N, CA, C and O atoms as a GROMACS GRO file, in nm:
protein
  316
    1UNK      N    1   4.118   0.078  -3.315
    1UNK     CA    2   4.005   0.167  -3.303
    1UNK      C    3   4.026   0.286  -3.397
    1UNK      O    4   4.136   0.340  -3.406
    2UNK      N    5   3.923   0.324  -3.465
    2UNK     CA    6   3.927   0.435  -3.560
    2UNK      C    7   3.938   0.568  -3.484
    2UNK      O    8   3.884   0.581  -3.375
    3UNK      N    9   4.008   0.666  -3.544
    3UNK     CA   10   4.024   0.795  -3.479
    3UNK      C   11   3.892   0.864  -3.453
    3UNK      O   12   3.876   0.931  -3.351
    4UNK      N   13   3.796   0.850  -3.543
    4UNK     CA   14   3.666   0.915  -3.523
    4UNK      C   15   3.596   0.858  -3.401
    4UNK      O   16   3.523   0.930  -3.332
    5UNK      N   17   3.616   0.730  -3.372
    5UNK     CA   18   3.556   0.670  -3.253
    5UNK      C   19   3.621   0.725  -3.127
    5UNK      O   20   3.553   0.747  -3.026
    6UNK      N   21   3.750   0.748  -3.132
    6UNK     CA   22   3.820   0.804  -3.017
    6UNK      C   23   3.770   0.945  -2.990
    6UNK      O   24   3.743   0.980  -2.875
    7UNK      N   25   3.757   1.026  -3.094
    7UNK     CA   26   3.707   1.162  -3.077
    7UNK      C   27   3.563   1.161  -3.025
    7UNK      O   28   3.526   1.246  -2.944
    8UNK      N   29   3.483   1.067  -3.071
    8UNK     CA   30   3.344   1.058  -3.025
    8UNK      C   31   3.339   1.020  -2.877
    8UNK      O   32   3.255   1.072  -2.803
    9UNK      N   33   3.427   0.931  -2.836
    9UNK     CA   34   3.428   0.888  -2.696
    9UNK      C   35   3.474   1.002  -2.606
    9UNK      O   36   3.413   1.029  -2.503
   10UNK      N   37   3.582   1.068  -2.644
   10UNK     CA   38   3.636   1.176  -2.562
   10UNK      C   39   3.555   1.304  -2.574
   10UNK      O   40   3.552   1.384  -2.480
   11UNK      N   41   3.490   1.325  -2.686
   11UNK     CA   42   3.409   1.445  -2.706
   11UNK      C   43   3.491   1.572  -2.717
   11UNK      O   44   3.443   1.679  -2.682
   12UNK      N   45   3.612   1.561  -2.765
   12UNK     CA   46   3.699   1.677  -2.775
   12UNK      C   47   3.686   1.740  -2.912
   12UNK      O   48   3.692   1.672  -3.014
   13UNK      N   49   3.669   1.870  -2.914
   13UNK     CA   50   3.660   1.942  -3.040
   13UNK      C   51   3.784   2.027  -3.060
   13UNK      O   52   3.873   2.030  -2.976
   14UNK      N   53   3.787   2.095  -3.172
   14UNK     CA   54   3.901   2.181  -3.202
   14UNK      C   55   3.916   2.296  -3.104
   14UNK      O   56   4.027   2.341  -3.077
   15UNK      N   57   3.805   2.343  -3.052
   15UNK     CA   58   3.807   2.454  -2.958
   15UNK      C   59   3.885   2.419  -2.831
   15UNK      O   60   3.959   2.501  -2.778
   16UNK      N   61   3.868   2.297  -2.784
   16UNK     CA   62   3.938   2.252  -2.664
   16UNK      C   63   4.089   2.260  -2.684
   16UNK      O   64   4.162   2.308  -2.597
   17UNK      N   65   4.136   2.213  -2.798
   17UNK     CA   66   4.279   2.214  -2.826
   17UNK      C   67   4.332   2.356  -2.840
   17UNK      O   68   4.445   2.384  -2.799
   18UNK      N   69   4.252   2.444  -2.896
   18UNK     CA   70   4.296   2.582  -2.908
   18UNK      C   71   4.312   2.648  -2.772
   18UNK      O   72   4.403   2.728  -2.751
   19UNK      N   73   4.224   2.615  -2.677
   19UNK     CA   74   4.237   2.668  -2.542
   19UNK      C   75   4.363   2.615  -2.474
   19UNK      O   76   4.431   2.689  -2.403
   20UNK      N   77   4.394   2.488  -2.495
   20UNK     CA   78   4.516   2.430  -2.436
   20UNK      C   79   4.640   2.498  -2.494
   20UNK      O   80   4.734   2.530  -2.420
   21UNK      N   81   4.641   2.519  -2.625
   21UNK     CA   82   4.755   2.587  -2.688
   21UNK      C   83   4.770   2.728  -2.634
   21UNK      O   84   4.881   2.773  -2.606
   22UNK      N   85   4.657   2.798  -2.617
   22UNK     CA   86   4.661   2.934  -2.564
   22UNK      C   87   4.716   2.935  -2.421
   22UNK      O   88   4.789   3.026  -2.383
   23UNK      N   89   4.681   2.834  -2.343
   23UNK     CA   90   4.734   2.823  -2.207
   23UNK      C   91   4.886   2.811  -2.209
   23UNK      O   92   4.955   2.878  -2.132
   24UNK      N   93   4.938   2.725  -2.295
   24UNK     CA   94   5.082   2.707  -2.302
   24UNK      C   95   5.153   2.831  -2.356
   24UNK      O   96   5.266   2.860  -2.318
   25UNK      N   97   5.088   2.903  -2.444
   25UNK     CA   98   5.145   3.030  -2.491
   25UNK      C   99   5.150   3.129  -2.376
   25UNK      O  100   5.245   3.206  -2.363
   26UNK      N  101   5.047   3.128  -2.292
   26UNK     CA  102   5.047   3.213  -2.173
   26UNK      C  103   5.159   3.176  -2.077
   26UNK      O  104   5.219   3.264  -2.015
   27UNK      N  105   5.188   3.048  -2.064
   27UNK     CA  106   5.299   3.003  -1.979
   27UNK      C  107   5.431   3.057  -2.034
   27UNK      O  108   5.518   3.099  -1.956
   28UNK      N  109   5.446   3.057  -2.165
   28UNK     CA  110   5.568   3.114  -2.225
   28UNK      C  111   5.582   3.262  -2.189
   28UNK      O  112   5.692   3.308  -2.157
   29UNK      N  113   5.472   3.335  -2.194
   29UNK     CA  114   5.476   3.478  -2.160
   29UNK      C  115   5.508   3.496  -2.011
   29UNK      O  116   5.583   3.586  -1.974
   30UNK      N  117   5.452   3.411  -1.928
   30UNK     CA  118   5.473   3.422  -1.784
   30UNK      C  119   5.620   3.403  -1.748
   30UNK      O  120   5.672   3.473  -1.660
   31UNK      N  121   5.687   3.310  -1.814
   31UNK     CA  122   5.827   3.285  -1.784
   31UNK      C  123   5.923   3.372  -1.864
   31UNK      O  124   6.044   3.355  -1.854
   32UNK      N  125   5.872   3.466  -1.942
   32UNK     CA  126   5.955   3.566  -2.005
   32UNK      C  127   6.025   3.525  -2.134
   32UNK      O  128   6.125   3.586  -2.171
   33UNK      N  129   5.977   3.424  -2.201
   33UNK     CA  130   6.033   3.385  -2.330
   33UNK      C  131   5.961   3.464  -2.439
   33UNK      O  132   5.874   3.411  -2.509
   34UNK      N  133   5.997   3.590  -2.453
   34UNK     CA  134   5.920   3.683  -2.535
   34UNK      C  135   5.928   3.655  -2.685
   34UNK      O  136   5.828   3.671  -2.756
   35UNK      N  137   6.043   3.614  -2.733
   35UNK     CA  138   6.055   3.587  -2.877
   35UNK      C  139   5.974   3.463  -2.914
   35UNK      O  140   5.900   3.463  -3.012
   36UNK      N  141   5.988   3.358  -2.835
   36UNK     CA  142   5.911   3.236  -2.860
   36UNK      C  143   5.762   3.264  -2.842
   36UNK      O  144   5.678   3.212  -2.916
   37UNK      N  145   5.728   3.348  -2.742
   37UNK     CA  146   5.589   3.386  -2.719
   37UNK      C  147   5.531   3.458  -2.841
   37UNK      O  148   5.420   3.428  -2.883
   38UNK      N  149   5.606   3.552  -2.897
   38UNK     CA  150   5.557   3.630  -3.011
   38UNK      C  151   5.536   3.540  -3.133
   38UNK      O  152   5.434   3.551  -3.202
   39UNK      N  153   5.631   3.452  -3.160
   39UNK     CA  154   5.618   3.361  -3.274
   39UNK      C  155   5.501   3.265  -3.251
   39UNK      O  156   5.422   3.239  -3.342
   40UNK      N  157   5.489   3.213  -3.130
   40UNK     CA  158   5.380   3.121  -3.098
   40UNK      C  159   5.245   3.190  -3.110
   40UNK      O  160   5.148   3.131  -3.158
   41UNK      N  161   5.238   3.314  -3.065
   41UNK     CA  162   5.113   3.389  -3.074
   41UNK      C  163   5.074   3.414  -3.219
   41UNK      O  164   4.956   3.408  -3.254
   42UNK      N  165   5.171   3.442  -3.303
   42UNK     CA  166   5.144   3.462  -3.446
   42UNK      C  167   5.091   3.333  -3.509
   42UNK      O  168   4.995   3.336  -3.585
   43UNK      N  169   5.154   3.222  -3.477
   43UNK     CA  170   5.107   3.093  -3.529
   43UNK      C  171   4.968   3.061  -3.474
   43UNK      O  172   4.884   3.007  -3.547
   44UNK      N  173   4.944   3.094  -3.347
   44UNK     CA  174   4.813   3.070  -3.287
   44UNK      C  175   4.704   3.150  -3.357
   44UNK      O  176   4.594   3.098  -3.380
   45UNK      N  177   4.732   3.274  -3.391
   45UNK     CA  178   4.634   3.356  -3.461
   45UNK      C  179   4.601   3.295  -3.597
   45UNK      O  180   4.486   3.295  -3.639
   46UNK      N  181   4.702   3.243  -3.666
   46UNK     CA  182   4.678   3.176  -3.794
   46UNK      C  183   4.592   3.052  -3.776
   46UNK      O  184   4.501   3.028  -3.854
   47UNK      N  185   4.621   2.973  -3.673
   47UNK     CA  186   4.541   2.853  -3.645
   47UNK      C  187   4.397   2.890  -3.610
   47UNK      O  188   4.303   2.824  -3.654
   48UNK      N  189   4.381   2.995  -3.531
   48UNK     CA  190   4.248   3.039  -3.493
   48UNK      C  191   4.168   3.086  -3.614
   48UNK      O  192   4.050   3.055  -3.627
   49UNK      N  193   4.233   3.159  -3.704
   49UNK     CA  194   4.167   3.204  -3.827
   49UNK      C  195   4.123   3.085  -3.911
   49UNK      O  196   4.010   3.082  -3.960
   50UNK      N  197   4.212   2.988  -3.928
   50UNK     CA  198   4.179   2.869  -4.007
   50UNK      C  199   4.064   2.791  -3.942
   50UNK      O  200   3.974   2.743  -4.011
   51UNK      N  201   4.067   2.778  -3.809
   51UNK     CA  202   3.963   2.706  -3.738
   51UNK      C  203   3.827   2.772  -3.757
   51UNK      O  204   3.728   2.705  -3.786
   52UNK      N  205   3.821   2.904  -3.740
   52UNK     CA  206   3.695   2.976  -3.755
   52UNK      C  207   3.644   2.970  -3.898
   52UNK      O  208   3.524   2.956  -3.922
   53UNK      N  209   3.735   2.983  -3.993
   53UNK     CA  210   3.698   2.977  -4.134
   53UNK      C  211   3.643   2.839  -4.171
   53UNK      O  212   3.542   2.830  -4.240
   54UNK      N  213   3.708   2.733  -4.126
   54UNK     CA  214   3.662   2.598  -4.159
   54UNK      C  215   3.532   2.565  -4.087
   54UNK      O  216   3.448   2.494  -4.142
   55UNK      N  217   3.515   2.614  -3.965
   55UNK     CA  218   3.391   2.591  -3.892
   55UNK      C  219   3.273   2.658  -3.961
   55UNK      O  220   3.163   2.602  -3.969
   56UNK      N  221   3.296   2.780  -4.011
   56UNK     CA  222   3.191   2.851  -4.083
   56UNK      C  223   3.156   2.779  -4.214
   56UNK      O  224   3.039   2.766  -4.248
   57UNK      N  225   3.258   2.731  -4.285
   57UNK     CA  226   3.234   2.657  -4.410
   57UNK      C  227   3.160   2.526  -4.382
   57UNK      O  228   3.071   2.488  -4.458
   58UNK      N  229   3.196   2.459  -4.275
   58UNK     CA  230   3.130   2.333  -4.239
   58UNK      C  231   2.983   2.358  -4.205
   58UNK      O  232   2.896   2.280  -4.243
   59UNK      N  233   2.955   2.465  -4.133
   59UNK     CA  234   2.816   2.499  -4.100
   59UNK      C  235   2.737   2.533  -4.225
   59UNK      O  236   2.620   2.496  -4.238
   60UNK      N  237   2.800   2.605  -4.318
   60UNK     CA  238   2.734   2.641  -4.443
   60UNK      C  239   2.704   2.515  -4.525
   60UNK      O  240   2.595   2.503  -4.582
   61UNK      N  241   2.798   2.421  -4.531
   61UNK     CA  242   2.776   2.297  -4.604
   61UNK      C  243   2.666   2.213  -4.540
   61UNK      O  244   2.585   2.152  -4.609
   62UNK      N  245   2.663   2.211  -4.407
   62UNK     CA  246   2.560   2.135  -4.337
   62UNK      C  247   2.422   2.195  -4.363
   62UNK      O  248   2.325   2.122  -4.382
   63UNK      N  249   2.413   2.327  -4.363
   63UNK     CA  250   2.286   2.393  -4.392
   63UNK      C  251   2.240   2.362  -4.534
   63UNK      O  252   2.123   2.334  -4.558
   64UNK      N  253   2.334   2.369  -4.628
   64UNK     CA  254   2.301   2.339  -4.767
   64UNK      C  255   2.255   2.194  -4.781
   64UNK      O  256   2.160   2.167  -4.854
   65UNK      N  257   2.320   2.102  -4.713
   65UNK     CA  258   2.284   1.961  -4.719
   65UNK      C  259   2.143   1.939  -4.662
   65UNK      O  260   2.063   1.866  -4.721
   66UNK      N  261   2.114   2.001  -4.549
   66UNK     CA  262   1.982   1.984  -4.487
   66UNK      C  263   1.873   2.044  -4.575
   66UNK      O  264   1.766   1.985  -4.589
   67UNK      N  265   1.899   2.160  -4.634
   67UNK     CA  266   1.801   2.221  -4.724
   67UNK      C  267   1.777   2.132  -4.846
   67UNK      O  268   1.663   2.115  -4.889
   68UNK      N  269   1.883   2.076  -4.901
   68UNK     CA  270   1.870   1.987  -5.016
   68UNK      C  271   1.793   1.861  -4.980
   68UNK      O  272   1.707   1.816  -5.055
   69UNK      N  273   1.823   1.805  -4.864
   69UNK     CA  274   1.754   1.685  -4.818
   69UNK      C  275   1.606   1.714  -4.795
   69UNK      O  276   1.520   1.634  -4.832
   70UNK      N  277   1.576   1.827  -4.734
   70UNK     CA  278   1.437   1.866  -4.711
   70UNK      C  279   1.363   1.884  -4.842
   70UNK      O  280   1.248   1.840  -4.856
   71UNK      N  281   1.427   1.947  -4.939
   71UNK     CA  282   1.364   1.967  -5.069
   71UNK      C  283   1.331   1.834  -5.135
   71UNK      O  284   1.222   1.816  -5.188
   72UNK      N  285   1.426   1.740  -5.132
   72UNK     CA  286   1.404   1.610  -5.195
   72UNK      C  287   1.298   1.528  -5.121
   72UNK      O  288   1.221   1.456  -5.184
   73UNK      N  289   1.294   1.539  -4.989
   73UNK     CA  290   1.190   1.468  -4.914
   73UNK      C  291   1.053   1.527  -4.943
   73UNK      O  292   0.956   1.453  -4.958
   74UNK      N  293   1.044   1.659  -4.952
   74UNK     CA  294   0.917   1.723  -4.985
   74UNK      C  295   0.869   1.682  -5.123
   74UNK      O  296   0.751   1.652  -5.142
   75UNK      N  297   0.959   1.682  -5.219
   75UNK     CA  298   0.920   1.645  -5.355
   75UNK      C  299   0.885   1.497  -5.365
   75UNK      O  300   0.800   1.458  -5.445
   76UNK      N  301   0.949   1.413  -5.285
   76UNK     CA  302   0.918   1.270  -5.287
   76UNK      C  303   0.783   1.241  -5.223
   76UNK      O  304   0.711   1.152  -5.269
   77UNK      N  305   0.747   1.315  -5.120
   77UNK     CA  306   0.619   1.290  -5.054
   77UNK      C  307   0.502   1.348  -5.134
   77UNK      O  308   0.390   1.299  -5.122
   78UNK      N  309   0.526   1.451  -5.214
   78UNK     CA  310   0.420   1.510  -5.295
   78UNK      C  311   0.390   1.426  -5.419
   78UNK      O  312   0.279   1.432  -5.472
   79UNK      N  313   0.486   1.350  -5.464
   79UNK     CA  314   0.468   1.272  -5.588
   79UNK      C  315   0.386   1.149  -5.569
   79UNK      O  316   0.362   1.075  -5.664
   0.00000   0.00000   0.00000
């Protein structure tokens, strides 16, 4: 089975995984592993930044694609 089919069946997005990671980072803080917690939190912030940046780029590309498709459909129906 293709990975994209698995993701479609489960319906899990990147946001879900980020919440799970944040939960485990919270567990580290709860049990007092402060050095590992600090390093994990720093890595988490980097992951969150990358996730938000890629999501914004993906939305921008999707908007551009839809606008381009609409333009070509309009020009095809007018001709």
